[in-house]
N, C-alpha and C positions, 0 to 999 in steps of 0.2 A: 514843049517840055512837059514831062510827067513826073510827079512826085509820088513815091511809094511809101506808104505807112504800113509797116509789117509788124504784126504781133506774133511772137513766139510764146506759146504757153503750154501747159500740161494740165489735163483734167484732174489729176491727183493733187495738184499744188493749191493750197488754200489761198495764197496771195493771188494766184491766177483767177480763182473762182470769184474773189472779191473785185478784181480789176476788170474782168470781162464785161460786166454790165456798163462800166464807165467807158470802156473802149467802144462798145456797140452804140451807146448813146452819143458819144462824140462822132462816130462814123455817121450816124443818122443825121446829126446836126450839120455835118460837113456836106453830106450829099443833098440835104433838104434845108438850106439855110433860111427859107421863109417860114419855118415852123417856130422860130423864136421871135419874141418882141423886144429883146434886149438889144438896144442900138449899138452898144460897144461890141457885143458879140457878133452882130451882123457885119460890122466893119472888119473884124478879124476874119470872119468866114469869107467875106468878099475878097480879102487879100489872099487867103488860102486857095480859093476857087479860081484864081487867075491861072492856076496850073491844072493840068489834067491829073486829078487825084485818084490814086489806086489804093484801096484799103484791103489788106489781106491779113488773114490769120492762119496760123499753122499750129495744130495740136501735136506737140512732140511726144505725146503719150502713144500715138499711133505711128507705126513705121511708115505707112503710106504717105502721111502728110509730111513727116520728117524727110523722106526721100524726095518728095515733090519740092520742098524748100531747097534741099541741097542741089537738086538739078537746076533750079532756076537761079538760086543765089549762092552758089558754091563759095564765092569770095567772102561771104558774110558769116559763115559758120563760126569763125573765130571770135566774132563779136558776142556770141551767146555765152554768158557766164552764169546765168541763172534764169529763173522764170518768175514773173513774166519779163520779157525783153521786148521793147519796141524799137525798131530800127527805122530811121528815116533815110531815104536815098532818093536820088533823082536821075533821070535819063534825059539827055538832050534830044533835040528833034531828030537826030540820026540814030536813036536808040543806043547811044554810047552810055554806059554806066559811069557815074561820077561818084564824088565823095559821099560818105554816109556818116551818120551819127546816131547815137543812142538817145532816146527820149525818156525822160524821167517818168516813171509810173507811180511814184509816191505823190498822189494828188489829193488825198483826203486830209482835211484839216481836222485833226483828232479833237481839237477844242470844241468843234461843232457837233461831234457825234453825240447823240442823245438829245440834242437841241433841235435837230431837224429830222424830218421823216426820211426814210431810205430813198424815196424818189427825189427829194430835195438834195440830199447828200450826193446822189448819183449825178444829178444835173450840175451841182456846184463843182464836183470833181471833174466832170466832163468838160466844163468851161475852162477849168484850170489846165486840163490836158490839151485842149484845143489851143490855148495860149502857148503851151510848151511846143506844140507842133509848129505854130506860127513863128515863134522865135527860132526854132530849129531850121525852118525853111529860110528865114532871113540870114541866119549864120552860114548855112551851106552856100547860099547864093551871094554872100557879101564879097567885097573886094579884099577880104582877109585883113582889114584894118579894124573891123568892128566885130564884137562878139555879143550876141544876145543871150542872156542867161535864162535858164529855165527856173521856174519857181521851186520853192522847197516845201510846198504844202503847208504853209503856215498862214499865209495871208489870204485875203479874199478880195478879188479884183473889184467887186461891187462897192466895198467900203474904202477903197483906196482914194486918196485925194487926187492923184494924177491918173484919171481914168484912161486917158489915151495911152499911157505908158504902162498901166497896171502896176504891179509891184516888182517888175523885172528891173534888174540892174543893167546898165549899159556900160560895157568896158571898151575903152578905146585901145587901139593898137593890138588887135587880136594876135598877130604874129608873135609879138613879144611875149604875150601871155602864154601862147602855146609853147614857145621855146622854154619858158620858165617851167612849165609843167613837165616837159621832157627831162629837164635837169633834175627835177624832184624825184621822178621815177627812177 
């Protein structure tokens, strides 16, 4: 099974410019998990790396990359409502495409801006983004009774009392939750 982490961004977008270093740092940590000493992060990376991870990015400011994305992921172009957008999808062993979901790109805790260096903020946000990816993978592969919620860029997993759970909420009965969301829309 392979998991695809796809970033759609534009070079003219200021949010994309801010998010790109976070995405690249997270990709670096995912592909080289031994570069971190954080034990909790290593556990998360071990869970993610059980799957064949493909990290891709497409700059929609260029027609060539936009066309490449649309050729490869034509069914996902409706998911893109703005920039940056991160889409998580997976393929089974027969290369059949399955469910997909958007991953939250708001991962900087603004209370920490100015208190940490840019490198520390990027690392902190990358860890939060990796946790969002991990919870996204768990949600996609769940039995549809559980939903793992992404963070809202306010907490810090290192300061959380429940380190193995981080600050994510666990909601039971995913199907009921999704049905309620459909009714709200």
